[in-house]
C-alpha positions as CSV (number, residue, x, y, z in Angstrom):
1,M,-39.3,23.3,3.6
2,R,-37.8,20.8,1.3
3,S,-39.1,20.4,-2.2
4,P,-40.8,17.1,-2.9
5,L,-37.9,16.2,-5.4
6,V,-35.3,16.9,-3.0
7,S,-37.0,14.7,-0.3
8,G,-37.4,12.0,-3.0
9,L,-33.7,12.2,-4.0
10,L,-32.6,11.9,-0.4
11,L,-34.9,9.0,0.2
12,V,-33.8,7.2,-2.9
13,F,-30.1,7.7,-1.9
14,H,-30.7,6.5,1.5
15,G,-32.4,3.4,0.2
16,L,-29.5,2.8,-2.2
17,A,-27.1,3.1,0.6
18,L,-29.0,0.8,2.9
19,T,-29.2,-1.8,0.1
20,S,-25.4,-1.8,-0.3
21,N,-24.9,-2.5,3.4
22,L,-27.3,-5.5,3.0
23,Q,-25.4,-6.7,0.0
24,A,-22.0,-6.3,1.3
25,A,-23.0,-8.9,3.8
26,D,-23.4,-11.4,0.9
27,D,-20.3,-10.1,-1.1
28,T,-16.7,-10.8,-0.3
29,D,-15.2,-9.2,2.7
30,I,-11.9,-8.5,0.9
31,N,-11.5,-5.1,-0.1
32,A,-8.4,-4.9,-2.2
33,W,-9.6,-1.8,-4.3
34,S,-6.7,0.2,-5.7
35,L,-7.2,2.3,-8.8
36,P,-5.0,5.2,-9.9
37,E,-6.8,8.4,-9.2
38,E,-6.2,10.0,-12.6
39,I,-8.4,7.4,-14.2
40,E,-11.5,8.8,-12.5
41,A,-10.5,12.5,-12.2
42,I,-13.2,14.9,-13.4
43,S,-12.3,18.5,-14.1
44,G,-14.1,21.7,-13.1
45,S,-16.9,21.4,-10.4
46,G,-17.0,17.6,-10.8
47,A,-13.7,17.4,-8.8
48,A,-15.7,18.8,-5.7
49,L,-18.5,16.5,-6.2
50,A,-16.9,13.2,-5.8
51,G,-16.8,12.8,-9.7
52,S,-20.7,13.1,-9.9
53,G,-22.9,15.5,-11.8
54,V,-24.4,13.7,-14.9
55,A,-27.4,16.3,-14.8
56,S,-25.8,19.2,-13.0
57,V,-22.3,19.9,-14.0
58,S,-22.0,22.2,-17.1
59,D,-18.5,23.4,-17.1
60,Q,-15.3,21.5,-18.0
61,G,-16.3,18.5,-16.1
62,A,-19.2,17.8,-18.4
63,I,-16.8,16.8,-21.4
64,R,-16.6,13.4,-19.5
65,L,-19.6,13.3,-17.3
66,N,-22.3,14.1,-19.8
67,P,-21.4,16.1,-23.1
68,A,-25.0,17.0,-23.4
69,M,-24.8,19.3,-20.3
70,L,-22.4,21.6,-22.2
71,Y,-25.6,23.2,-23.7
72,L,-25.9,25.4,-20.7
73,H,-22.4,26.9,-21.0
74,R,-22.9,30.1,-23.0
75,S,-19.6,31.8,-22.7
76,Y,-16.1,31.2,-24.1
77,D,-13.9,29.9,-21.3
78,V,-10.3,29.0,-21.2
79,G,-9.7,26.7,-18.2
80,A,-6.9,24.8,-16.3
81,G,-6.7,22.4,-13.3
82,Y,-3.8,21.1,-11.4
83,Y,-4.1,17.9,-9.3
84,W,-2.2,16.6,-6.5
85,P,-3.3,13.0,-6.1
86,S,-2.7,11.0,-2.9
87,Q,-0.5,8.6,-4.9
88,G,1.4,8.9,-8.1
89,R,2.4,12.0,-10.3
90,P,0.6,15.3,-10.3
91,F,-1.3,15.9,-13.5
92,Y,-3.2,18.8,-15.1
93,K,-6.1,19.6,-17.3
94,A,-6.3,22.3,-19.8
95,S,-9.6,23.1,-21.5
96,I,-11.5,25.4,-23.8
97,I,-15.3,25.6,-24.1
98,D,-17.0,27.7,-26.8
99,G,-20.6,28.5,-26.1
100,I,-20.8,31.7,-28.0
101,T,-20.1,31.3,-31.6
102,S,-23.1,28.9,-32.5
103,R,-26.0,27.4,-31.0
104,A,-24.2,24.3,-30.6
105,V,-21.6,24.2,-27.6
106,A,-18.0,22.7,-28.3
107,G,-15.4,21.8,-25.7
108,F,-11.7,20.4,-25.7
109,E,-9.8,19.1,-22.8
110,Y,-6.2,17.9,-22.5
111,T,-4.5,15.9,-19.6
112,G,-0.7,15.8,-19.2
113,F,1.5,15.2,-16.3
114,A,4.2,17.2,-14.5
115,E,6.7,14.4,-14.5
116,N,7.8,11.5,-17.1
117,L,6.4,8.2,-16.2
118,K,8.8,6.6,-13.8
119,E,10.6,3.2,-14.5
120,R,8.2,0.5,-14.3
121,N,8.8,-1.3,-10.9
122,R,6.4,-1.7,-8.2
123,A,8.4,0.4,-5.6
124,D,8.2,3.6,-7.9
125,V,4.8,3.4,-9.6
126,E,2.5,1.9,-7.0
127,G,-0.7,3.9,-7.2
128,D,0.6,5.8,-10.4
129,S,-1.3,6.1,-13.7
130,P,0.2,4.5,-16.7
131,V,-1.2,7.2,-18.9
132,H,1.1,9.6,-20.8
133,K,-1.6,12.0,-22.1
134,R,-5.2,12.3,-22.9
135,G,-7.2,14.6,-25.2
136,S,-11.1,14.8,-25.4
137,V,-13.5,16.8,-27.7
138,A,-17.3,17.3,-26.9
139,I,-20.3,19.0,-28.4
140,A,-23.7,19.5,-27.2
141,I,-26.7,20.1,-29.4
142,P,-29.7,21.8,-27.8
143,T,-33.4,21.7,-28.7
144,D,-36.3,23.2,-26.8
145,Y,-37.0,20.2,-24.5
146,F,-33.7,18.1,-24.5
147,A,-30.1,18.1,-25.5
148,I,-27.9,15.7,-27.0
149,G,-24.1,15.5,-26.7
150,F,-21.1,13.5,-28.3
151,S,-17.6,13.0,-27.1
152,G,-14.4,11.5,-28.4
153,H,-11.5,10.6,-26.2
154,Y,-7.8,9.9,-27.1
155,V,-5.3,8.4,-24.8
156,E,-1.6,7.1,-24.8
157,A,-0.7,4.9,-21.9
158,E,1.9,2.1,-21.0
159,D,0.9,-1.6,-21.1
160,T,1.4,-2.7,-17.4
161,A,1.2,-6.4,-18.4
162,D,5.0,-6.6,-18.6
163,P,6.5,-4.0,-16.2
164,A,10.1,-4.8,-17.2
165,N,9.4,-4.0,-21.0
166,P,6.5,-1.7,-21.1
167,E,5.1,-0.7,-24.5
168,V,3.1,2.4,-25.3
169,Y,-0.3,1.8,-26.9
170,K,-2.8,4.5,-28.2
171,G,-6.4,4.4,-28.6
172,I,-9.7,6.2,-29.3
173,S,-13.0,5.7,-27.7
174,L,-16.4,7.6,-28.0
175,G,-19.2,8.9,-25.5
176,A,-22.6,10.2,-25.8
177,G,-25.2,11.6,-23.5
178,V,-28.6,13.2,-23.3
179,I,-30.5,15.7,-21.0
180,A,-34.2,16.1,-20.7
181,M,-35.8,19.2,-19.1
182,L,-38.8,17.8,-16.8
183,G,-40.0,21.4,-16.3
184,N,-38.1,24.4,-15.4
185,Q,-36.4,23.1,-12.3
186,V,-35.7,19.3,-12.9
187,R,-33.3,17.7,-15.3
188,L,-32.9,14.1,-16.2
189,G,-29.4,13.1,-17.4
190,L,-28.2,9.9,-19.2
191,S,-24.6,9.3,-20.3
192,L,-22.4,6.5,-21.7
193,E,-18.6,7.0,-21.5
194,N,-16.0,5.2,-23.6
195,F,-17.9,2.7,-25.4
196,N,-15.9,0.9,-28.1
197,N,-13.0,1.0,-25.9
198,R,-11.4,-2.4,-26.1
199,R,-8.0,-1.5,-26.8
200,I,-7.7,1.1,-24.0
201,A,-10.2,-0.4,-21.6
202,D,-7.9,-0.3,-18.5
203,V,-7.3,3.5,-18.7
204,A,-10.7,4.5,-20.2
205,P,-13.1,2.2,-18.7
206,R,-16.8,2.1,-20.0
207,T,-19.0,4.2,-17.7
208,L,-22.8,4.4,-17.6
209,R,-24.4,7.3,-15.8
210,A,-28.0,8.2,-15.0
211,G,-29.5,10.8,-12.6
212,L,-31.7,13.7,-11.6
213,A,-30.9,17.2,-10.7
214,W,-33.1,19.8,-9.1
215,E,-32.3,23.7,-9.1
216,D,-34.4,26.1,-7.2
217,K,-35.9,29.1,-9.0
218,T,-33.1,31.5,-8.1
219,Q,-30.5,29.1,-9.2
220,T,-28.9,29.4,-5.6
221,V,-29.2,25.7,-4.7
222,T,-28.6,22.6,-6.9
223,V,-29.0,19.1,-5.8
224,H,-28.5,16.0,-7.7
225,G,-28.5,12.3,-7.3
226,E,-27.4,9.5,-9.8
227,V,-26.1,6.0,-10.3
228,R,-22.9,5.2,-11.9
229,E,-21.7,1.9,-13.3
230,R,-18.1,1.5,-14.3
231,D,-16.3,-1.4,-15.8
232,R,-13.3,-2.7,-14.0
233,S,-9.7,-1.6,-15.1
234,V,-8.7,-5.4,-14.6
235,N,-5.0,-4.9,-14.9
236,L,-4.8,-1.8,-12.7
237,E,-7.6,-2.0,-10.2
238,W,-6.1,-5.1,-8.3
239,N,-2.4,-4.8,-9.2
240,N,-0.9,-7.8,-7.0
241,P,-3.5,-6.9,-4.2
242,I,-2.3,-7.5,-0.8
243,V,-4.6,-8.1,2.3
244,D,-3.3,-9.0,5.6
245,G,0.0,-9.7,4.3
246,L,-1.0,-12.2,1.7
247,A,-1.2,-11.7,-2.2
248,L,-4.6,-12.5,-3.6
249,A,-5.4,-14.3,-6.8
250,Q,-7.4,-12.3,-9.4
251,S,-10.2,-14.6,-8.9
252,A,-10.6,-13.7,-5.2
253,V,-11.9,-10.3,-5.9
254,D,-15.3,-9.2,-7.5
255,D,-14.7,-8.3,-11.0
256,R,-18.2,-7.1,-12.0
257,P,-18.6,-3.6,-13.0
258,E,-18.7,-1.3,-10.0
259,R,-22.0,0.2,-9.4
260,M,-22.4,3.3,-7.1
261,A,-24.9,5.6,-6.0
262,L,-23.9,9.2,-5.7
263,A,-25.4,12.6,-4.4
264,G,-24.2,16.1,-4.4
265,V,-25.1,19.6,-3.7
266,Q,-23.9,23.1,-5.1
267,V,-24.7,26.4,-3.2
268,K,-24.2,30.0,-4.4
269,T,-23.7,32.7,-1.7
270,F,-22.7,36.3,-1.5
271,D,-23.3,36.3,-5.3
272,M,-19.8,35.1,-5.9
273,L,-18.9,32.4,-3.5
274,R,-20.0,28.7,-4.3
275,L,-19.9,25.7,-2.1
276,F,-19.7,22.1,-3.4
277,A,-20.1,18.7,-1.6
278,G,-20.5,15.1,-2.9
279,Y,-20.7,11.6,-1.6
280,G,-20.9,8.1,-3.1
281,R,-21.2,4.5,-2.0
282,S,-21.0,1.3,-3.8
283,I,-24.2,-0.7,-4.2
284,R,-22.6,-3.5,-6.0
285,G,-18.9,-5.1,-6.0
286,E,-16.1,-4.2,-3.7
287,E,-17.3,-1.9,-0.7
288,R,-16.1,1.7,-1.4
289,E,-17.0,5.2,-0.4
290,V,-16.1,8.4,-2.3
291,T,-16.3,11.9,-1.0
292,G,-15.7,15.4,-2.4
293,A,-16.0,19.0,-1.2
294,G,-14.9,22.3,-2.7
295,I,-15.0,26.1,-2.4
296,G,-15.1,28.6,-5.5
297,L,-14.9,32.3,-6.2
298,Y,-17.0,33.0,-9.2
299,Q,-16.7,36.6,-10.9
300,K,-17.9,37.8,-14.2
301,N,-14.7,37.3,-16.0
302,F,-12.9,34.5,-14.1
303,S,-13.5,31.6,-11.4
304,L,-11.1,30.1,-9.1
305,S,-11.9,27.0,-7.0
306,Y,-10.3,24.5,-4.8
307,A,-11.5,21.0,-4.5
308,T,-10.6,17.9,-2.3
309,S,-11.7,14.2,-2.7
310,Q,-11.0,10.8,-1.4
311,N,-11.7,7.7,-3.7
312,D,-11.5,5.2,-1.0
313,S,-12.3,5.7,2.6
314,D,-9.4,3.4,3.6
315,A,-7.0,5.9,2.0
316,K,-4.8,7.9,4.3
317,D,-4.5,11.0,2.3
318,W,-6.9,13.2,0.0
319,Q,-6.5,14.3,-3.5
320,S,-6.3,18.1,-3.8
321,S,-6.8,20.3,-7.0
322,L,-6.9,23.9,-8.0
323,H,-9.1,25.1,-10.9
324,L,-8.9,28.4,-12.8
325,S,-11.2,29.4,-15.7
326,V,-11.1,32.7,-17.6
327,M,-14.1,34.1,-19.7
328,M,-12.9,35.4,-22.9
329,K,-14.5,38.1,-25.1
330,I,-15.1,37.1,-28.8
């Protein structure tokens, strides 16, 4: 029998999806969405949950999704993830999480690329990220009934406004999050990523997340549902969009912040195997669906997982990623 919370989450998510269908009839029929996958890429289990998990992901992915969720991570981990996007250069993420040396939990993540950024012409870089590298730090401070978290993000990227003469720019943005424990099995999560990001808004869009997560008493199943609102990356999201052979003016697309409803599930089985699945659909703006799935082997001293995701249902290929985390003794 489903718990009342699980049934409620499924009902809410179904209602949000229905709302999106009704609204799509009123919104423009033009779907010219095209954003480099690296911009939205989440590490850890978030990669298999369609980039969701504001109240459920407590590994490396929490550094971006919700730094407050790190409060659950009580080990010292060194992690790495390698991503094969459907378009653009492969990239990797390296991370460290320290949940041992103090009550507060700290995390660090670095994003780099396997290849140098190609010459700035459309034929070579379509779908590629203009980012050179990223670095993020986060800290979670727990209390008896809630946890708060803070993060800082540094990025270096190329300005795409003039492809013939690209310039590298740098910037820093901040993030914050909170987790409230609503009993022993339910968590409420809120986070705001990349506020004060004016200089780097295209490659670090402001993102607001709010959601609930339910975990059964045996910690075997975790189900979550959330809403995510992300500002548009104006110069990247519709880079000379072409629909039916015609180039569209920027004003022809909906540039309001994208709002999506997402849901995901994590299941532990055989004491070492974990399965992940996530799905999301826009409820405002350009119509878009995101899908993710993954499988992982979790042992006492290490974890190894594989994730695949699709950020647009019209895309032909899927993004793949491999993640390794090693628990260190301090």
